[in-house]
VOVEXNU-801134 format. One record per residue (C-alpha): x, y negated, z. Coordinates in nm, 4 decimals, decimal comma. Layout:
BEGIN
X;Y;Z .
...
// end
This chain:
BEGIN
11,5842;-9,9352;9,0654 .
11,3987;-9,9819;8,7336 .
11,5343;-9,6396;8,6303 .
11,3803;-9,4749;8,9521 .
11,0207;-9,5642;8,8927 .
10,7945;-9,3554;9,0952 .
10,4866;-9,3979;8,8770 .
10,5752;-9,4744;8,5178 .
10,2055;-9,5434;8,4223 .
10,1936;-9,8276;8,6615 .
10,5429;-9,9702;8,5924 .
10,4525;-10,3412;8,5270 .
10,2530;-10,3756;8,8430 .
10,4905;-10,1895;9,0528 .
10,7935;-10,3882;8,9225 .
10,6191;-10,7203;9,0025 .
10,5355;-10,5748;9,3610 .
10,8985;-10,4544;9,4164 .
11,0427;-10,7871;9,3020 .
10,8168;-10,9690;9,5386 .
10,9299;-10,7305;9,8257 .
11,3057;-10,7349;9,7664 .
11,3046;-11,1140;9,8236 .
11,1547;-11,1013;10,1779 .
11,4500;-10,9493;10,3771 .
11,6138;-11,1981;10,6161 .
11,7860;-11,2536;10,9441 .
11,7992;-10,9099;11,1000 .
12,1141;-10,9543;11,2938 .
11,9348;-11,2685;11,4639 .
11,6497;-11,0323;11,5748 .
11,8606;-10,7854;11,7209 .
12,0319;-11,0646;11,9356 .
11,6769;-11,1753;12,0469 .
11,6001;-10,8093;12,1591 .
11,9072;-10,8156;12,3793 .
11,8010;-11,1428;12,5201 .
11,4572;-11,0198;12,5745 .
11,5703;-10,7155;12,7614 .
11,7681;-10,9378;12,9993 .
11,4503;-11,1315;13,0748 .
11,2528;-10,8630;13,2195 .
11,0828;-10,9655;13,5312 .
11,1941;-10,8199;13,8705 .
10,8611;-10,6223;13,9117 .
10,9063;-10,4773;13,5515 .
11,2616;-10,3946;13,6265 .
11,1665;-10,1990;13,9199 .
10,9092;-9,9870;13,7136 .
11,1907;-9,9084;13,4813 .
11,4192;-9,7933;13,7665 .
11,1490;-9,5707;13,9089 .
11,0572;-9,4046;13,5861 .
11,4271;-9,3532;13,4754 .
11,4966;-9,2222;13,8254 .
11,2239;-8,9552;13,7835 .
11,3244;-8,8551;13,4240 .
11,7060;-8,8078;13,5230 .
11,6495;-8,6573;13,8613 .
11,8495;-8,8976;14,0473 .
11,8198;-9,2589;14,1949 .
11,9034;-9,5332;13,9331 .
11,9321;-9,8864;14,0715 .
12,0303;-10,2258;13,9157 .
12,3811;-10,1724;14,0356 .
12,4240;-9,8277;13,8925 .
12,2204;-9,8838;13,5727 .
12,5412;-9,9511;13,3513 .
12,6826;-9,6363;13,4382 .
12,3531;-9,4475;13,3320 .
12,4082;-9,2353;13,0375 .
12,0493;-9,1739;12,9586 .
11,9789;-9,0514;12,5843 .
11,7674;-9,2663;12,3670 .
11,4751;-9,0212;12,3944 .
11,4717;-9,0723;12,7598 .
11,4794;-9,4462;12,7328 .
11,1937;-9,4247;12,4920 .
10,9709;-9,2330;12,7340 .
11,0525;-9,4669;13,0262 .
10,9397;-9,7665;12,8017 .
10,6213;-9,6106;12,6935 .
10,5378;-9,5209;13,0433 .
10,6112;-9,8445;13,1923 .
10,4292;-10,0159;12,9151 .
10,1187;-9,7844;12,9724 .
10,1355;-9,6959;12,5968 .
10,2122;-9,3423;12,5811 .
9,8937;-9,2788;12,3936 .
9,9384;-9,5408;12,1404 .
10,0528;-9,4658;11,7864 .
10,3012;-9,7467;11,7627 .
10,4763;-9,7614;12,0999 .
10,7620;-9,9621;12,2781 .
10,9918;-9,6566;12,2162 .
10,9508;-9,7179;11,8486 .
11,1867;-10,0165;11,8729 .
11,4653;-9,8100;11,9792 .
11,4413;-9,4741;11,8066 .
11,6952;-9,4348;11,5277 .
11,4634;-9,3809;11,2214 .
11,1702;-9,5815;11,3379 .
11,0485;-9,8348;11,0765 .
10,9612;-10,0998;11,3223 .
11,3035;-10,0976;11,4827 .
11,4760;-10,1437;11,1530 .
11,2204;-10,4088;11,0315 .
11,1275;-10,6046;11,3501 .
10,8859;-10,8393;11,1433 .
10,6345;-10,5544;11,1375 .
10,5615;-10,6058;11,4913 .
10,3619;-10,9202;11,3810 .
10,1276;-10,7168;11,1635 .
10,0564;-10,4277;11,4184 .
9,6684;-10,4376;11,4935 .
9,6251;-10,6387;11,8228 .
9,5956;-10,4497;12,1333 .
9,5273;-10,5590;12,4895 .
9,8515;-10,7192;12,6215 .
9,9634;-10,5326;12,9454 .
10,3099;-10,6626;13,0297 .
10,5453;-10,9759;13,0027 .
10,7405;-10,7619;12,7577 .
10,4964;-10,7566;12,4928 .
10,4827;-11,1479;12,5254 .
10,8360;-11,1680;12,4956 .
10,8585;-10,9466;12,2054 .
10,5785;-11,1665;12,0193 .
10,8128;-11,4831;12,0587 .
11,1272;-11,3053;11,9539 .
11,0030;-11,2142;11,6059 .
10,8267;-11,5329;11,5202 .
11,1347;-11,6896;11,3554 .
11,1710;-11,3972;11,1471 .
10,8175;-11,4207;11,0419 .
10,8513;-11,7811;10,9266 .
11,1453;-11,7074;10,7292 .
11,0113;-11,4141;10,5124 .
10,7053;-11,6250;10,4610 .
10,9320;-11,8912;10,3114 .
11,0615;-11,6246;10,0478 .
10,7387;-11,4140;9,9750 .
10,3874;-11,4783;9,8584 .
10,1704;-11,4349;10,1764 .
9,9592;-11,1628;10,0166 .
10,2609;-10,9537;9,8966 .
10,4356;-10,9877;10,2230 .
10,1278;-10,8730;10,4146 .
10,0403;-10,5784;10,1910 .
10,4134;-10,4618;10,2124 .
10,4401;-10,4947;10,5979 .
10,0923;-10,3536;10,6401 .
10,2081;-10,0538;10,4406 .
10,5130;-10,0051;10,6612 .
10,2985;-10,0326;10,9844 .
10,0621;-9,7658;10,8444 .
10,3483;-9,5336;10,7778 .
10,4807;-9,5924;11,1133 .
10,1377;-9,5243;11,2876 .
10,0562;-9,2184;11,0639 .
10,4046;-9,0724;11,1356 .
10,3471;-9,1081;11,4983 .
10,0145;-8,9387;11,4623 .
10,1567;-8,6190;11,3258 .
10,4290;-8,6217;11,5735 .
10,7091;-8,7178;11,3848 .
10,9976;-8,7942;11,6146 .
11,1781;-9,0643;11,4501 .
11,5021;-8,9339;11,5442 .
11,5722;-8,8028;11,1874 .
11,5082;-8,9387;10,8473 .
11,1641;-8,9228;10,6812 .
11,1898;-8,6221;10,4449 .
11,0089;-8,5133;10,1230 .
10,7900;-8,2823;10,3473 .
10,6443;-8,5959;10,5244 .
10,5950;-8,7840;10,1942 .
10,4251;-8,4936;10,0293 .
10,2087;-8,4430;10,3397 .
10,1122;-8,8090;10,3236 .
9,9926;-8,7904;9,9653 .
9,7916;-8,4783;10,0036 .
9,6310;-8,5829;10,3388 .
9,5350;-8,9233;10,2073 .
9,4021;-8,8268;9,8662 .
9,2174;-8,4915;9,9665 .
9,1404;-8,5625;10,3421 .
9,3064;-8,6501;10,6857 .
9,2829;-8,4243;10,9828 .
8,9666;-8,5402;11,1622 .
9,1505;-8,6319;11,5081 .
9,4316;-8,8000;11,3336 .
9,1766;-8,9925;11,1267 .
8,9707;-9,0958;11,4157 .
9,2889;-9,2205;11,6117 .
9,4105;-9,4333;11,3116 .
9,0629;-9,5854;11,2798 .
9,0099;-9,6301;11,6706 .
9,3565;-9,8110;11,6772 .
9,2627;-10,0206;11,3930 .
9,5327;-9,9046;11,1506 .
9,2507;-9,7884;10,9210 .
8,9492;-9,9852;10,8714 .
8,6886;-9,6647;10,7994 .
8,7300;-9,2915;10,8014 .
8,8117;-9,0972;10,4851 .
9,0879;-9,0743;10,2227 .
9,2712;-9,3507;10,0598 .
9,2176;-9,4668;9,6912 .
9,4950;-9,2969;9,4789 .
9,6381;-9,6571;9,3992 .
9,6614;-9,7354;9,7608 .
9,8722;-9,4221;9,8378 .
10,0890;-9,5093;9,5450 .
10,1373;-9,8645;9,6661 .
10,2266;-9,7352;10,0135 .
10,4986;-9,5101;9,8789 .
10,6500;-9,8020;9,6720 .
10,6617;-10,0032;10,0021 .
10,8416;-9,7256;10,1744 .
11,0601;-9,6445;9,9110 .
11,1855;-10,0041;9,8901 .
11,2181;-10,0035;10,2651 .
11,4393;-9,6914;10,2596 .
11,6383;-9,8309;9,9829 .
11,7046;-10,1702;10,1544 .
11,8005;-10,0100;10,5128 .
12,0232;-9,7462;10,3066 .
11,8497;-9,4464;10,4725 .
11,7791;-9,1334;10,2730 .
11,4996;-9,2025;10,0229 .
11,2716;-8,8891;9,9319 .
11,0307;-9,0978;9,7282 .
11,2308;-9,0349;9,3962 .
11,2157;-8,6520;9,4305 .
11,0821;-8,4943;9,1368 .
10,8073;-8,2978;9,3359 .
10,6642;-8,6253;9,4593 .
10,6553;-8,7719;9,1033 .
10,5044;-8,4384;8,9744 .
10,2284;-8,4311;9,2743 .
10,1368;-8,7985;9,1740 .
10,1214;-8,7301;8,8192 .
9,8759;-8,4461;8,8428 .
9,6674;-8,6328;9,1078 .
9,6358;-8,9075;8,8633 .
9,5268;-8,6692;8,6030 .
9,2856;-8,5116;8,8385 .
9,1222;-8,8223;8,9784 .
9,2146;-9,0910;8,7341 .
9,4489;-9,3784;8,7674 .
9,3906;-9,7050;8,9680 .
9,0134;-9,8160;9,0359 .
8,8854;-9,9747;8,7122 .
8,8647;-10,3541;8,7628 .
8,5162;-10,4762;8,8634 .
8,2721;-10,6361;8,6258 .
8,3264;-11,0008;8,5461 .
8,0930;-11,2822;8,7351 .
8,0471;-11,4699;8,3902 .
7,8330;-11,7960;8,4076 .
7,4730;-11,6435;8,4046 .
7,5754;-11,4154;8,6946 .
7,7179;-11,6988;8,8877 .
7,4095;-11,8994;8,8225 .
7,1815;-11,6159;8,9747 .
7,4090;-11,5843;9,2795 .
7,3728;-11,9832;9,3289 .
6,9955;-11,9410;9,2968 .
6,9943;-11,7341;9,6072 .
7,1485;-12,0267;9,8108 .
6,8869;-12,2411;10,0079 .
6,9105;-12,5447;10,2215 .
7,0885;-12,3941;10,5531 .
7,4279;-12,4800;10,6355 .
7,5693;-12,1525;10,5333 .
7,3812;-12,1535;10,2151 .
7,5359;-12,4904;10,1271 .
7,8939;-12,3530;10,2210 .
7,8283;-12,0522;10,0048 .
7,7288;-12,2519;9,7216 .
8,0199;-12,4854;9,7266 .
8,2748;-12,1879;9,7834 .
8,1432;-11,9862;9,4764 .
8,1520;-12,3147;9,2623 .
8,4878;-12,4145;9,3973 .
8,6326;-12,0454;9,3200 .
8,4843;-12,0025;8,9863 .
8,4735;-12,3625;8,8463 .
8,8335;-12,4599;8,9350 .
8,9661;-12,1693;8,7301 .
8,8857;-11,8529;8,8993 .
9,0800;-11,8828;9,2273 .
9,1834;-11,5893;9,4237 .
9,0110;-11,5460;9,7531 .
9,3263;-11,6009;9,9417 .
9,3487;-11,9455;9,7683 .
8,9896;-12,0275;9,8517 .
9,0525;-11,9322;10,2139 .
9,3611;-12,1387;10,2346 .
9,2045;-12,4567;10,0637 .
9,2722;-12,7676;10,2868 .
9,1520;-13,1247;10,2829 .
9,5103;-13,2445;10,2755 .
9,5465;-13,1107;9,9094 .
9,1871;-13,2694;9,8074 .
9,1805;-13,6029;9,6421 .
8,8667;-13,7895;9,5689 .
8,8482;-13,9731;9,2214 .
8,6968;-14,3076;9,1361 .
8,4306;-14,1329;8,9346 .
8,3258;-13,9181;9,2265 .
8,4899;-13,6011;9,1184 .
8,7777;-13,4405;9,2840 .
9,1301;-13,3098;9,2143 .
9,2583;-13,0188;9,4144 .
9,6281;-12,9293;9,4358 .
9,6923;-12,5692;9,4761 .
9,9880;-12,5912;9,7118 .
10,1127;-12,2240;9,6498 .
9,9814;-11,9201;9,4556 .
10,1061;-11,5675;9,3539 .
10,2666;-11,7227;9,0430 .
10,3916;-12,0248;9,2193 .
10,5780;-11,8847;9,5189 .
10,8196;-12,2061;9,5390 .
10,4855;-12,3945;9,6483 .
10,5400;-12,6787;9,3973 .
10,1677;-12,6929;9,3605 .
9,9491;-12,7578;9,0697 .
9,6609;-12,9830;9,0331 .
9,3066;-12,8604;8,9085 .
8,9915;-13,0806;8,8520 .
8,6721;-13,0160;9,0236 .
8,4095;-13,1720;8,8176 .
8,0259;-13,1992;8,7642 .
7,8271;-12,9557;8,9903 .
8,1444;-12,8176;9,1387 .
8,2304;-13,1718;9,2800 .
7,8661;-13,2299;9,3861 .
7,8180;-12,8985;9,5638 .
8,1631;-12,9481;9,7593 .
8,0681;-13,3173;9,8394 .
7,7426;-13,1861;9,9826 .
7,9145;-12,9176;10,2010 .
8,1866;-13,1562;10,3257 .
7,9214;-13,3927;10,4409 .
7,6860;-13,1343;10,5884 .
7,9654;-12,9768;10,7813 .
8,1327;-13,3265;10,8479 .
8,4647;-13,2030;10,7395 .
8,7304;-13,4606;10,7227 .
9,0528;-13,2691;10,7867 .
9,1940;-12,9235;10,8006 .
9,0300;-12,6116;10,6161 .
8,7808;-12,6936;10,3580 .
8,5803;-12,3899;10,4035 .
8,4658;-12,3058;10,7596 .
8,2724;-11,9926;10,9154 .
7,9113;-12,0703;10,9904 .
7,7522;-11,8529;11,2499 .
7,3903;-11,7289;11,1740 .
7,2552;-12,0107;11,4322 .
7,4319;-12,2771;11,1866 .
7,7071;-12,3396;11,4375 .
8,0527;-12,4068;11,2623 .
8,3372;-12,1857;11,3676 .
8,7027;-12,1675;11,2714 .
8,8727;-12,1204;10,9335 .
8,7656;-11,8293;10,7004 .
8,9953;-11,5671;10,5420 .
9,0039;-11,3735;10,2237 .
8,7730;-11,1001;10,3470 .
8,5086;-11,3652;10,4223 .
8,5272;-11,4796;10,0719 .
8,4859;-11,1362;9,9376 .
8,1977;-11,0512;10,1683 .
8,0069;-11,3744;10,0522 .
8,0611;-11,2801;9,6921 .
7,9196;-10,9275;9,7508 .
7,6370;-11,0552;9,9720 .
7,5192;-11,3234;9,7104 .
7,5312;-11,0661;9,4251 .
7,3247;-10,8274;9,6178 .
7,0616;-11,1062;9,6905 .
7,0642;-11,1819;9,3290 .
6,9597;-10,8240;9,2436 .
7,2974;-10,6836;9,1341 .
7,4799;-10,3656;9,2334 .
7,7430;-10,5317;9,4302 .
7,9643;-10,2177;9,4221 .
8,0165;-10,2842;9,0427 .
8,2004;-10,5874;9,1191 .
8,5649;-10,6195;9,2560 .
8,7829;-10,8873;9,4438 .
8,8899;-11,0388;9,0896 .
8,5482;-11,0648;8,9562 .
8,5274;-11,4596;8,9896 .
8,8549;-11,4764;8,8367 .
8,7931;-11,2484;8,5413 .
8,4550;-11,3970;8,5091 .
8,6021;-11,7483;8,4394 .
8,8260;-11,6246;8,1873 .
8,5749;-11,4101;8,0240 .
8,3248;-11,6951;7,9922 .
8,5969;-11,9169;7,8616 .
8,6548;-11,6547;7,5830 .
8,2737;-11,6610;7,4923 .
8,2808;-12,0347;7,4687 .
8,5975;-12,0162;7,2440 .
8,7682;-12,2491;7,4824 .
9,1560;-12,2869;7,3950 .
9,3603;-12,0367;7,5691 .
9,6273;-12,2982;7,6840 .
9,3534;-12,4854;7,8674 .
9,2291;-12,1808;8,0384 .
9,5743;-12,0692;8,1548 .
9,6350;-12,4143;8,2973 .
9,3663;-12,3773;8,5273 .
9,3865;-12,0002;8,6108 .
9,7841;-12,0510;8,6495 .
9,8368;-11,7273;8,4755 .
10,1997;-11,7064;8,3601 .
10,1540;-11,3890;8,1521 .
9,9543;-11,4258;7,8350 .
9,8962;-11,0650;7,8187 .
9,7171;-11,0441;8,1668 .
9,4678;-11,3388;8,0797 .
9,4058;-11,2187;7,7177 .
9,2331;-10,8917;7,8127 .
8,9549;-11,0883;7,9829 .
8,9550;-11,3680;7,7366 .
8,9216;-11,1292;7,4311 .
8,6445;-10,9403;7,6027 .
8,4455;-11,2715;7,6202 .
8,5555;-11,3977;7,2594 .
8,4381;-11,0758;7,1081 .
8,0859;-11,2091;7,0684 .
8,2372;-11,4621;6,8237 .
8,3770;-11,2024;6,5912 .
8,2610;-11,2752;6,2417 .
8,2518;-10,9110;6,1672 .
7,9841;-10,8452;6,4296 .
7,7215;-10,9499;6,1741 .
7,7969;-10,7116;5,8925 .
7,4855;-10,5126;5,9494 .
7,2649;-10,7928;5,8940 .
// end
């Protein structure tokens, strides 16, 4: 597929994304068998509802005994399923599991990433169980964030296509892809936008970033290639439209500013003595001081991977990361005030096992494990409290800040990469050189 890149100027990032996605497809035949078993497991009451609805749509009485002789088309079965499930107004409905060109029919694992709705029948519970094994298998082969991003994109496509009344009985065409691009860059229909937000397929009203639109098209393109359906994403008109929109709006959103040492210190100064403050201080120092950890790595940090050393410091073994998908792990040191802050948090929260960083309610009560969004929000909150414009900083600001600071202090690049776990020198160098520029001997020529 390398000769069919959708967006040439984003080729390196998209190739990496594509390669990660391609490895995630497993065990589809087994899931089909599970669906058959699930259908046989309908409860008696559910079966009665099916027969009543089917009889109404076909205009004749259908019973358990005559069901096998019923020649109802797929569209009718879809309507029956939606009615019985009480989901006729949902964007992703039970009928989408049987319609020929439905993404969730061809890729059952997507069911696990549909925003949770109120469970109204045994069928939904059975379906949740039927796809659990597929979820586990895909997790074994794909980094968590890449898998979730890809599946999330496909779920969103399914919901949006449903919102625009796409039938799913014919393949997705160039018309739908072009419409998707225009709507999501320049503005969705108000009612469609509200529907997507109300059913939690979008977090807020308004257009997508252009980079998000591009990524969603890459995900759809790879999906269509893998299931051998017609793929309009390579059409010249789509490439031309994306190229012109890139010129009009610019490329991907620029990386946020780096959180270097002095900014980190200002953020830490906002932390007081409350349990949440103690946690935030330990979390920020852990993320920054251990090599600029990704927010997903911070959220996934677990006590089983933490070792206390005789000198009072710690060693933390990162079990898996974006660049270590085999899960071999890599140890990183937690020293000095990083170790002291972590020790204070573990003691204050009485944490001896499980996740290292937990959610803390306003009243100081400890709740369950945090997620990557919680880490991101904490960074934003502390930046704002420290007097910075938090909108100028991004998800990777802690990571880029660690590398930039290392460059300023002229630390060996090999030592830096051993902690960040970067595999690509080019990726880490752009931040390292930005920090190291202050050491350029030519900077004093004007003196």
